[in-house]
C-alpha angles and dihedrals in degrees: 000000000000116000124227092230089095091058115104115253115254115249120205116204129207139171127218112190102314098335123102119214141173136211132186087214120077094202119055134167122234089253091056092049090051092051095047094045095038092234116184112244090232091068129080118227124221134182115223112241114198119216127018119352137049128294113260122252108225113211122192092265095043113113115216127188114220118221115264090218125034123001132305110227126220134168137191132226133182114269114259114253110218114196 
């Protein structure tokens, strides 16, 4: 029986703003995305949602599932100052 250890590891690709990144995990938390993409803590992170509806705000504890094919798109915005 052939073992799966010879199979290439899957790589999941994602974009934050104009930067391209990869992960060997399909599910990542917002905190992991911030670490991989070196996102400044003063910025909010959003996942682009195509079609009707709003884009999703990604908090540090939010778990996102990266696309198996293609790239999952995220963007950052300055945090809103209420005052």
